[in-house]
N, C-alpha and C positions, 0 to 999 in steps of 0.2 A: 376446616383448620385453617386456622391464622397461619398456617408456612408458604415454605416456597421462596424460592429465589426470583425479585422483582427486582427491573430496572429502575434507576432516578428518572425525571423527569423535572427541566426546569418550567419555570412557570411561563416562557415564552413558546415552548414547546406545547404545553398543554393549552395557552392560546391559540396558537396557530392551526391545531388541531381540531378542538371542537369547532374554533369557528369555519373551517372546511365540513366538518359533519351539521353545521348548524342550516349549512347553504344547500346539502345534497341527501339530506335526509328525510328523505320523502317515504310516508305509508305508515305513520301511525307509531305508537309507541312501540308495538313487536316488534316493527322494523328498523326503529331507532334502537331497539339494544342488540336487535341482532347485527349491528355495522359495528356497534361499541366495543360486543365482544371481539368481532372480526378484530380491528383494530386494534386494541389495550390488551386482549388475552392473548390471540395469536398473532399479530404481526410485533406490536410493541415487546409486548412481555411488560408494564405495565404493571399488571395484577393476576393475581392469578383465578382458574376458573371457579374454584372454593371461595378466595374472597368475593368475586364478582358477582356470585350466586347469592352470597350473602346477603350484602346491597341491597340486590333485586328483592330477594324477598322482603327487607326490612324495607322498600321503597312503598310493594305493595301493601301494606299494611298502614302507613302513614298517608291522610290527605295529601291530594295533588296531582299534577302531572309526574306519571314513576319514571318515566325514563328522563326528562328532567333532570328526576334527584337522582337517580342513580350517574348522572352527569357529573354532579353537584358534588356526592359520595368518592367520585373516582376523585375529582380533584381536590376533595379533603385527604381523602387518603395518601396523595404523593406530595403534596405541599401545603397541607394544613388548612389555615382559614382562609389565608391568601389564594391557593387554587383552590378552594369552596367556592368564592366569589369571583375567578377567573375563569372556570369551567363551567358554572353555568350561566353565569353572562354571556361568553362567548357562543355559547349553546343554543341561546334566547334572540339574540343580536339579529342578527342575519337571517331570521325570520321574521322577528317584528320590524325590520325596516322593510322588506320584503309586502308583511300584509299593510303598513302602513304606505307606502307606493300605490297599490291595488285599493286600498280605501279612499285615497287622495283620486286616483281615478273614478270610482265609482260614485261618489262626491258630487263629482267635473259631469262625469256624462249619464248617471242614473243607471248603468249597468255593471256586471262581474263581466270585469276580458275573458272570453271562450276559450277552459284549459279544458275539456273532454276529452280532447284528440291527445293531451301528454298523459295525462291521467291513464287514458285507454294502454298504451304501449306499458308506461312504468311499475301499473299493477304487478303484473305477472312476473317482473322483477323482483318486489316486493316479496313473493310468493317465495320463490327461492332463495332467498336471502333468510326467510323466516327458518324455513325447512333445514339449511344448513346450518345456520346457528342454536335447533333444537337436535340437531344430532351431536354435536359435540359437546353443550351441555348436559346434554344426557346423560352423557355419559362418565359425569362425577356429579351430576346433579341427583341421578338414581343409578344407584352402587349398591340397591338390594331389592330384594323381589319384595318387601314392606313398601320402601320407598313407589316402586314400579304399580302396588297394587292402591297405596294411596294418591297415586296421579290420575288411574283411570278413574277411581270412584270421584276424584276432583273434575276429571274433564264430563262426564254425567251428569255430576251435581251441572257445573255450566250447563250442557246442554238441557238441562231442565230444564234452568230458568233460574237458580239459585243466584244471588247476587256475587260477582267476584268478591268482593269482603271476605263472606260467612263462606265461601270455595275455602276460602283460606285459612281460616280461621277452624272450621272442618279438619281440612289435612295438619294443620299444627297441630290443633287435638288430638287426630286419633294418631301421630306417632308419637307424640310423648307419651299418650295412657300405655302404647302399647309397649315402649320401654319401662315405663313404670312399671309394669304388671309384669315384666318378668325379671321381679323378685327385690326390685332396686324403688324401695318406696320412700321416696324423695321429696321433701314438701316441696312445691312451687309456688315461686311468689308472678305477680303480674308487673309487665311493663306497665307504667302509665305514664301520661303523655303529661308532660310538665306545662304548670302557667309560665307563660311566656313575656317576660319582661318588655311589649311593646309599647307601652303609654307613651314613653318619652318620643319612640320613632314617629307618633302618631299628633302628637302636642306640635314637633316641630313642622312635623308636616301642615297644617294645619294655618300656621301664620305664616307658610310660604307662598301655599295655594289658596283662591277663592272658594266660597263655600262652594261652589257647583263641581268643582274638581276634586273636594275634601269628601263631595257626596260620595263620589264616582268611584273614589279610590278605595272609599271604605264598602262600598258596596263588593268591589272585585276582592278586596282583602277577605270580608266574607266569606266571599265563596269558593276563594281557594284555602282558606281553613278546614272547608267540611267536605271537599269533594271528592268520594271515589269513586274510579271506574270509568267509564267510556266515554269519549263529546258527548255521544247522547246523553248519560247524566248531567255532563255539562248543560245542556242544552235545558234540559229542564228546570234547573235555578236559573238558569239567565232568562228564559221564559218568564219565568214567578217573578223575576226582579226589574227586568228593563221593559217587559212590556204590562204586564199586568198590576203590579204594584205603582214603578214611577213613571209608565208610559212615556218613556223616553225612545223608544222605537215600537215600529208594526212587525207583525210577524214576518212578515215576504223581508225585512232590513234583517231578524234576527236570523230565520234561513242562508239567506245569504254571508250572511257574518261564518256561522258556523261551517256553509261550504269554501268559505275560503280557508279556515283553516283545515279542512280536508288536504285540499289541492296544493297548498305551500309544501314545501321543508320544514324540518325543525316541530317546535310543540306544538300538540294543535290547541292549547291553551291561547298562543296567540290571536284567537277569536276575537280574545278582549283589546286587544291594539287596535283588530277593527271596528269593535265597536265604542271603543272611545275614541276614537277618529271621526264616528262619524258624531260623536253627542258634541265633544268638544276641543274638534281638531285636533294640529301634534303635540300639544299640551295633555288633550283628554289622554291620546294614545299613549303616551306615557303615565300617568298617572294609572292606566287600567294595566298596564304591563307592570310594573312594578306591583303594584295591587294584588295579583294575581297569582304572583310566583314570589313574591318576600316571604309566606308562609313554610313553601317548601325549602327554600333558604336556612331558614328558622330550625324546622322540623328536621332538617339532614344535621347541619351542628350539631341538635341537644344528645341526639341517637348514634350518631357515627364513634362516639368513644365507649356507648355501650356494646356497640357489637361485638369485638375481641369480651366481654366479660362475656358474655351470652354464651359464649361458646366452651368456656373454660366449665359452663353449671351440665351436667350430663342431661337434664329433661330440656332445658331450653336448649338446646344442642339437638335434638330430637326434635323437639319441636319446630324449631330454624330448618333444618332437613325435609319435616310436612310442606312446611310453607315453600318451600325451594320445590320441591316437584310439585306443591298446587300451582306455583307460579310457571312453572313448564307445562305446565296441563291447560292451564287459561292462553301460551303461548298457543300452544295447538291448536285450539277449537279457534282464536284468532287465524291463523293459517287458513281453519278450512272452510270458514265463514268466508274469508279474500278471494278465496280460491274460488267460491263456487259462483262468487261474482265480478273474477276479472277475468279469467279462464272460460272464452265465451266460444270461442269456434277455434279451427283451423293456426289463424295469425298468432293469437296471443298464445295458443297453445307454443308454438312453433319460438313463440319468445322466451316462457317459460323454460322450455327443454332444454333450449341454445343454454338461459342463464344458468339452470342448475348443472349441466355440464360443467362451464366455465367455473363456477363456482368450487363444484366440488374435486374436478380433473386437474382443474388450470389455476385451481388458486385464484383468481380474476379477483382485484378490489372490487366491494361491492359499489362503492362510489362510483366507479367509472361506468361499471354496467348501466346505474339509475341514470348517468348524465346520456349515454351514448342511447339507450329508450326513450329516452326524452325528445332528445332532438329525431327517433324512427318516429316517435309520436306525429313532431309536425311536419314529416312526409309523409306518414299518410293519411294525413287529412286531406 
Protein backbone atom coordinates (compact mmCIF):
# COMPACT_ATOMS: atom_id res chain seq x y z
CA UNK A 1 0.00 0.00 0.00
CA UNK A 2 1.12 3.55 -0.70
CA UNK A 3 1.09 4.54 2.94
CA UNK A 4 3.45 5.32 5.76
CA UNK A 5 5.41 8.34 6.80
CA UNK A 6 8.54 9.13 4.81
CA UNK A 7 11.14 11.85 5.19
CA UNK A 8 11.65 14.57 2.60
CA UNK A 9 14.83 14.75 0.52
CA UNK A 10 16.38 17.66 -1.37
CA UNK A 11 17.82 17.33 -4.87
CA UNK A 12 21.30 17.86 -3.40
CA UNK A 13 20.80 14.96 -0.95
CA UNK A 14 19.51 12.73 -3.74
CA UNK A 15 22.52 13.61 -5.90
CA UNK A 16 25.09 12.95 -3.16
CA UNK A 17 23.64 9.62 -2.07
CA UNK A 18 23.31 8.25 -5.59
CA UNK A 19 26.81 9.45 -6.50
CA UNK A 20 28.06 7.45 -3.50
CA UNK A 21 26.06 4.36 -4.48
CA UNK A 22 27.20 4.63 -8.09
CA UNK A 23 30.79 4.59 -6.85
CA UNK A 24 30.61 1.67 -4.39
CA UNK A 25 27.69 -0.50 -5.58
CA UNK A 26 29.56 -3.57 -6.79
CA UNK A 27 28.00 -6.96 -7.45
CA UNK A 28 25.19 -6.51 -9.97
CA UNK A 29 21.48 -5.64 -9.68
CA UNK A 30 20.65 -7.81 -6.64
CA UNK A 31 23.45 -6.20 -4.63
CA UNK A 32 22.51 -2.71 -5.84
CA UNK A 33 18.91 -3.25 -4.72
CA UNK A 34 20.05 -4.54 -1.34
CA UNK A 35 22.18 -1.43 -0.82
CA UNK A 36 19.32 0.86 -1.91
CA UNK A 37 16.93 -0.83 0.51
CA UNK A 38 19.42 -0.33 3.33
CA UNK A 39 20.10 3.30 2.39
CA UNK A 40 16.63 4.58 1.55
CA UNK A 41 14.24 2.41 3.56
CA UNK A 42 16.10 1.63 6.77
CA UNK A 43 18.66 4.41 7.20
CA UNK A 44 17.03 7.48 5.65
CA UNK A 45 13.31 6.61 5.72
CA UNK A 46 12.77 8.17 2.26
CA UNK A 47 10.48 5.35 1.13
CA UNK A 48 8.58 2.56 2.89
CA UNK A 49 9.19 -1.15 2.35
CA UNK A 50 5.86 -1.42 0.51
CA UNK A 51 6.65 1.49 -1.81
CA UNK A 52 10.15 0.16 -2.48
CA UNK A 53 8.83 -3.32 -3.33
CA UNK A 54 6.13 -1.94 -5.65
CA UNK A 55 8.76 -0.07 -7.62
CA UNK A 56 11.06 -3.08 -7.67
CA UNK A 57 8.21 -5.19 -9.08
CA UNK A 58 7.47 -2.59 -11.77
CA UNK A 59 11.16 -2.24 -12.70
CA UNK A 60 11.35 -6.00 -13.18
CA UNK A 61 8.42 -5.88 -15.62
CA UNK A 62 9.82 -3.20 -17.95
CA UNK A 63 12.90 -3.42 -20.19
CA UNK A 64 16.22 -2.04 -19.05
CA UNK A 65 18.51 -2.32 -16.01
CA UNK A 66 16.23 -3.02 -13.04
CA UNK A 67 18.42 -1.55 -10.29
CA UNK A 68 18.97 1.67 -12.26
CA UNK A 69 15.23 1.94 -12.85
CA UNK A 70 14.56 1.51 -9.12
CA UNK A 71 17.00 4.38 -8.49
CA UNK A 72 15.10 6.50 -11.03
CA UNK A 73 11.78 5.52 -9.41
CA UNK A 74 13.05 6.65 -5.99
CA UNK A 75 14.21 9.99 -7.38
CA UNK A 76 10.82 10.49 -9.07
CA UNK A 77 8.98 9.55 -5.86
CA UNK A 78 10.91 12.13 -3.82
CA UNK A 79 11.26 15.10 -6.20
CA UNK A 80 9.24 14.46 -9.36
CA UNK A 81 10.84 14.70 -12.80
CA UNK A 82 13.87 16.60 -11.43
CA UNK A 83 14.53 13.85 -8.91
CA UNK A 84 14.06 11.26 -11.65
CA UNK A 85 16.84 12.79 -13.75
CA UNK A 86 19.18 13.54 -10.84
CA UNK A 87 18.90 10.09 -9.22
CA UNK A 88 19.36 8.17 -12.46
CA UNK A 89 22.20 10.35 -13.77
CA UNK A 90 24.10 10.33 -10.46
CA UNK A 91 23.85 6.54 -10.19
CA UNK A 92 25.11 6.07 -13.76
CA UNK A 93 27.80 8.77 -14.10
CA UNK A 94 30.42 7.41 -11.61
CA UNK A 95 30.39 3.98 -13.23
CA UNK A 96 30.44 5.48 -16.72
CA UNK A 97 33.50 7.59 -15.86
CA UNK A 98 35.31 4.62 -14.33
CA UNK A 99 34.51 2.45 -17.36
CA UNK A 100 35.65 5.22 -19.74
CA UNK A 101 39.00 5.40 -17.93
CA UNK A 102 39.40 1.62 -18.18
CA UNK A 103 38.45 1.74 -21.87
CA UNK A 104 41.13 4.39 -22.45
CA UNK A 105 43.73 2.13 -20.82
CA UNK A 106 42.43 -0.82 -22.84
CA UNK A 107 42.81 1.07 -26.12
CA UNK A 108 46.28 2.31 -25.09
CA UNK A 109 47.68 -0.99 -23.78
CA UNK A 110 45.47 -3.63 -25.40
CA UNK A 111 44.40 -5.47 -22.23
CA UNK A 112 42.31 -5.11 -19.08
CA UNK A 113 43.68 -4.09 -15.70
CA UNK A 114 43.86 -7.11 -13.40
CA UNK A 115 40.92 -6.90 -11.00
CA UNK A 116 40.33 -10.55 -10.08
CA UNK A 117 41.87 -10.11 -6.64
CA UNK A 118 39.48 -7.24 -5.82
CA UNK A 119 36.44 -9.23 -6.97
CA UNK A 120 37.68 -12.24 -4.99
CA UNK A 121 37.21 -10.31 -1.73
CA UNK A 122 34.15 -8.27 -2.73
CA UNK A 123 31.87 -11.10 -3.89
CA UNK A 124 31.42 -12.79 -0.47
CA UNK A 125 30.46 -9.39 0.98
CA UNK A 126 27.91 -8.93 -1.81
CA UNK A 127 26.31 -12.29 -0.96
CA UNK A 128 25.99 -11.22 2.69
CA UNK A 129 24.44 -7.88 1.66
CA UNK A 130 21.83 -9.63 -0.51
CA UNK A 131 20.94 -12.07 2.28
CA UNK A 132 20.48 -9.21 4.76
CA UNK A 133 18.19 -7.34 2.35
CA UNK A 134 16.18 -10.47 1.55
CA UNK A 135 15.47 -10.99 5.24
CA UNK A 136 14.12 -7.46 5.65
CA UNK A 137 12.19 -7.29 2.39
CA UNK A 138 10.61 -10.72 2.85
CA UNK A 139 8.89 -9.60 6.05
CA UNK A 140 6.90 -7.13 3.96
CA UNK A 141 6.82 -8.81 0.54
CA UNK A 142 5.97 -12.36 1.65
CA UNK A 143 3.44 -11.79 4.39
CA UNK A 144 0.94 -14.60 3.60
CA UNK A 145 1.14 -18.34 2.97
CA UNK A 146 -0.05 -17.80 -0.61
CA UNK A 147 2.78 -15.33 -1.33
CA UNK A 148 5.25 -17.73 0.29
CA UNK A 149 4.08 -20.55 -2.00
CA UNK A 150 4.23 -18.17 -4.98
CA UNK A 151 7.83 -17.23 -4.14
CA UNK A 152 8.84 -20.87 -3.73
CA UNK A 153 7.29 -21.84 -7.09
CA UNK A 154 8.93 -18.83 -8.76
CA UNK A 155 12.35 -19.86 -7.44
CA UNK A 156 11.85 -23.45 -8.63
CA UNK A 157 10.79 -22.28 -12.11
CA UNK A 158 13.83 -20.01 -12.35
CA UNK A 159 16.12 -22.86 -11.23
CA UNK A 160 14.47 -25.01 -13.92
CA UNK A 161 15.50 -22.51 -16.60
CA UNK A 162 12.39 -20.34 -17.09
CA UNK A 163 13.31 -16.75 -17.96
CA UNK A 164 12.96 -14.12 -15.20
CA UNK A 165 10.25 -12.23 -17.10
CA UNK A 166 8.08 -15.35 -17.50
CA UNK A 167 8.65 -16.21 -13.83
CA UNK A 168 7.31 -12.78 -12.82
CA UNK A 169 4.32 -13.08 -15.17
CA UNK A 170 3.52 -16.48 -13.63
CA UNK A 171 3.82 -15.12 -10.08
CA UNK A 172 1.55 -12.16 -10.80
CA UNK A 173 -1.04 -14.27 -12.64
CA UNK A 174 -1.10 -16.88 -9.85
CA UNK A 175 -1.65 -14.27 -7.14
CA UNK A 176 -4.35 -12.45 -9.15
CA UNK A 177 -6.17 -15.71 -10.00
CA UNK A 178 -6.06 -16.82 -6.37
CA UNK A 179 -7.63 -13.51 -5.32
CA UNK A 180 -10.30 -13.56 -8.04
CA UNK A 181 -11.44 -17.12 -7.32
CA UNK A 182 -12.24 -16.26 -3.73
CA UNK A 183 -15.60 -14.92 -4.90
CA UNK A 184 -14.52 -11.54 -6.26
CA UNK A 185 -14.81 -11.93 -10.01
CA UNK A 186 -13.54 -8.57 -11.15
CA UNK A 187 -12.64 -7.63 -14.68
CA UNK A 188 -8.89 -7.36 -15.14
CA UNK A 189 -7.37 -4.78 -17.44
CA UNK A 190 -3.86 -4.90 -18.82
CA UNK A 191 -1.13 -2.31 -18.48
CA UNK A 192 0.07 -1.71 -21.99
CA UNK A 193 3.39 -0.07 -22.63
CA UNK A 194 2.55 3.23 -24.36
CA UNK A 195 4.16 4.50 -27.50
CA UNK A 196 6.73 7.14 -26.72
CA UNK A 197 7.30 10.36 -28.61
CA UNK A 198 11.07 10.04 -28.91
CA UNK A 199 11.14 11.05 -32.58
CA UNK A 200 11.89 14.67 -31.66
CA UNK A 201 14.80 13.63 -29.43
CA UNK A 202 16.20 11.44 -32.18
CA UNK A 203 15.83 14.18 -34.79
CA UNK A 204 17.71 16.70 -32.66
CA UNK A 205 20.44 14.18 -31.94
CA UNK A 206 20.77 13.39 -35.64
CA UNK A 207 21.60 17.03 -36.36
CA UNK A 208 24.34 17.13 -33.72
CA UNK A 209 26.10 13.79 -34.16
CA UNK A 210 27.86 12.43 -37.27
CA UNK A 211 26.35 9.40 -38.99
CA UNK A 212 28.64 6.89 -37.21
CA UNK A 213 27.74 8.18 -33.74
CA UNK A 214 24.09 8.34 -34.74
CA UNK A 215 24.19 4.67 -35.77
CA UNK A 216 25.92 3.76 -32.48
CA UNK A 217 23.30 5.68 -30.48
CA UNK A 218 20.41 4.01 -32.33
CA UNK A 219 21.89 0.54 -31.81
CA UNK A 220 22.09 1.02 -28.04
CA UNK A 221 18.70 2.77 -27.92
CA UNK A 222 17.17 -0.33 -29.52
CA UNK A 223 18.95 -2.67 -27.10
CA UNK A 224 17.96 -0.58 -24.05
CA UNK A 225 14.33 -0.69 -25.20
CA UNK A 226 14.01 -4.46 -25.43
CA UNK A 227 16.50 -6.16 -23.10
CA UNK A 228 15.11 -7.95 -20.06
CA UNK A 229 17.14 -10.05 -17.66
CA UNK A 230 20.78 -10.38 -16.74
CA UNK A 231 24.07 -9.26 -18.19
CA UNK A 232 24.22 -12.56 -20.07
CA UNK A 233 21.04 -11.63 -21.97
CA UNK A 234 22.67 -8.29 -22.78
CA UNK A 235 25.71 -10.20 -24.08
CA UNK A 236 23.55 -12.02 -26.65
CA UNK A 237 22.12 -8.73 -27.97
CA UNK A 238 25.54 -7.08 -28.13
CA UNK A 239 27.07 -10.04 -29.94
CA UNK A 240 24.32 -10.07 -32.56
CA UNK A 241 24.49 -6.29 -33.14
CA UNK A 242 28.18 -5.37 -32.91
CA UNK A 243 30.01 -8.58 -33.83
CA UNK A 244 27.76 -10.33 -36.36
CA UNK A 245 25.80 -7.45 -37.89
CA UNK A 246 27.96 -4.31 -37.77
CA UNK A 247 31.38 -6.02 -37.42
CA UNK A 248 32.56 -3.20 -35.15
CA UNK A 249 33.93 -5.54 -32.45
CA UNK A 250 35.67 -8.90 -32.18
CA UNK A 251 34.34 -11.56 -29.81
CA UNK A 252 37.35 -10.97 -27.55
CA UNK A 253 36.63 -7.24 -27.33
CA UNK A 254 32.99 -7.98 -26.54
CA UNK A 255 33.87 -10.39 -23.75
CA UNK A 256 36.34 -7.87 -22.34
CA UNK A 257 33.59 -5.21 -22.41
CA UNK A 258 31.20 -7.47 -20.47
CA UNK A 259 33.97 -8.28 -17.97
CA UNK A 260 34.48 -4.55 -17.33
CA UNK A 261 30.76 -4.18 -16.66
CA UNK A 262 30.97 -7.02 -14.15
CA UNK A 263 33.94 -5.83 -12.07
CA UNK A 264 33.16 -2.09 -11.98
CA UNK A 265 30.57 -0.54 -9.62
CA UNK A 266 27.17 0.73 -10.70
CA UNK A 267 24.93 -0.54 -13.52
CA UNK A 268 26.11 -3.50 -15.58
CA UNK A 269 24.79 -1.71 -18.67
CA UNK A 270 27.88 0.54 -18.57
CA UNK A 271 29.28 -2.23 -20.76
CA UNK A 272 27.82 0.05 -23.45
CA UNK A 273 30.15 2.87 -22.36
CA UNK A 274 33.18 0.62 -22.89
CA UNK A 275 32.00 -0.45 -26.35
CA UNK A 276 31.20 3.14 -27.33
CA UNK A 277 34.71 4.27 -26.40
CA UNK A 278 36.33 1.45 -28.38
CA UNK A 279 34.23 2.28 -31.45
CA UNK A 280 34.36 6.11 -31.40
CA UNK A 281 36.34 7.47 -28.46
CA UNK A 282 34.84 9.63 -25.73
CA UNK A 283 31.99 10.85 -27.97
CA UNK A 284 31.12 7.23 -28.67
CA UNK A 285 31.13 6.50 -24.93
CA UNK A 286 28.61 9.31 -24.36
CA UNK A 287 26.40 8.27 -27.30
CA UNK A 288 26.33 4.62 -26.20
CA UNK A 289 25.64 5.46 -22.54
CA UNK A 290 22.79 7.84 -23.35
CA UNK A 291 21.34 5.40 -25.86
CA UNK A 292 21.15 2.37 -23.60
CA UNK A 293 19.86 4.19 -20.50
CA UNK A 294 17.40 6.64 -22.11
CA UNK A 295 14.55 4.07 -22.50
CA UNK A 296 14.69 3.34 -18.75
CA UNK A 297 14.19 7.03 -17.88
CA UNK A 298 11.20 7.26 -20.25
CA UNK A 299 9.59 4.01 -19.04
CA UNK A 300 9.90 5.05 -15.39
CA UNK A 301 8.51 8.52 -16.13
CA UNK A 302 5.44 6.96 -17.74
CA UNK A 303 4.84 4.08 -15.32
CA UNK A 304 5.66 5.87 -12.03
CA UNK A 305 2.31 7.72 -11.68
CA UNK A 306 0.41 4.52 -12.54
CA UNK A 307 1.64 2.50 -9.54
CA UNK A 308 -0.65 4.14 -6.91
CA UNK A 309 -3.64 3.66 -9.24
CA UNK A 310 -2.85 -0.02 -9.68
CA UNK A 311 -2.69 -0.41 -5.92
CA UNK A 312 -6.28 0.83 -5.65
CA UNK A 313 -7.51 -2.04 -7.85
CA UNK A 314 -7.85 -5.22 -5.73
CA UNK A 315 -6.95 -7.60 -8.56
CA UNK A 316 -3.99 -5.52 -9.74
CA UNK A 317 -2.84 -5.13 -6.14
CA UNK A 318 -2.91 -8.92 -5.75
CA UNK A 319 -1.00 -9.34 -9.03
CA UNK A 320 1.60 -6.79 -7.93
CA UNK A 321 1.99 -8.63 -4.62
CA UNK A 322 2.67 -11.79 -6.63
CA UNK A 323 5.27 -10.02 -8.77
CA UNK A 324 6.94 -8.70 -5.60
CA UNK A 325 7.14 -12.26 -4.21
CA UNK A 326 8.55 -13.47 -7.53
CA UNK A 327 11.12 -10.65 -7.56
CA UNK A 328 12.34 -11.66 -4.09
CA UNK A 329 12.55 -15.27 -5.26
CA UNK A 330 14.75 -14.19 -8.18
CA UNK A 331 17.00 -12.28 -5.75
CA UNK A 332 17.30 -15.44 -3.63
CA UNK A 333 18.30 -17.49 -6.68
CA UNK A 334 20.94 -14.89 -7.59
CA UNK A 335 22.28 -15.00 -4.02
CA UNK A 336 22.55 -18.80 -4.19
CA UNK A 337 24.27 -18.77 -7.59
CA UNK A 338 26.66 -16.01 -6.58
CA UNK A 339 27.42 -17.79 -3.33
CA UNK A 340 28.45 -20.96 -5.19
CA UNK A 341 31.05 -19.10 -7.24
CA UNK A 342 32.15 -16.68 -4.50
CA UNK A 343 32.56 -18.73 -1.31
CA UNK A 344 35.25 -21.15 -2.44
CA UNK A 345 37.58 -21.63 0.54
CA UNK A 346 38.14 -20.74 4.18
CA UNK A 347 39.25 -17.18 3.34
CA UNK A 348 36.11 -16.30 1.37
CA UNK A 349 33.94 -18.10 3.94
CA UNK A 350 35.49 -15.98 6.69
CA UNK A 351 34.89 -12.76 4.72
CA UNK A 352 31.27 -13.80 4.18
CA UNK A 353 30.70 -14.77 7.82
CA UNK A 354 32.26 -11.62 9.29
CA UNK A 355 30.34 -9.43 6.82
CA UNK A 356 27.03 -11.10 7.69
CA UNK A 357 27.64 -10.62 11.43
CA UNK A 358 28.58 -6.96 10.96
CA UNK A 359 25.47 -6.36 8.84
CA UNK A 360 22.95 -8.22 11.02
CA UNK A 361 24.30 -7.62 14.50
CA UNK A 362 26.05 -4.25 14.26
CA UNK A 363 24.20 -2.80 11.23
CA UNK A 364 27.40 -1.60 9.56
CA UNK A 365 26.82 0.31 6.32
CA UNK A 366 27.32 -2.08 3.41
CA UNK A 367 29.23 0.55 1.40
CA UNK A 368 32.03 0.53 4.02
CA UNK A 369 32.17 -3.26 3.90
CA UNK A 370 32.53 -3.25 0.12
CA UNK A 371 35.32 -0.67 0.21
CA UNK A 372 37.13 -2.48 3.03
CA UNK A 373 36.91 -5.82 1.20
CA UNK A 374 38.27 -4.22 -1.99
CA UNK A 375 41.32 -2.99 -0.05
CA UNK A 376 41.65 -6.42 1.56
CA UNK A 377 41.61 -7.98 -1.89
CA UNK A 378 44.57 -5.84 -2.92
CA UNK A 379 46.54 -7.06 0.11
CA UNK A 380 45.53 -10.68 -0.51
CA UNK A 381 47.08 -10.46 -3.97
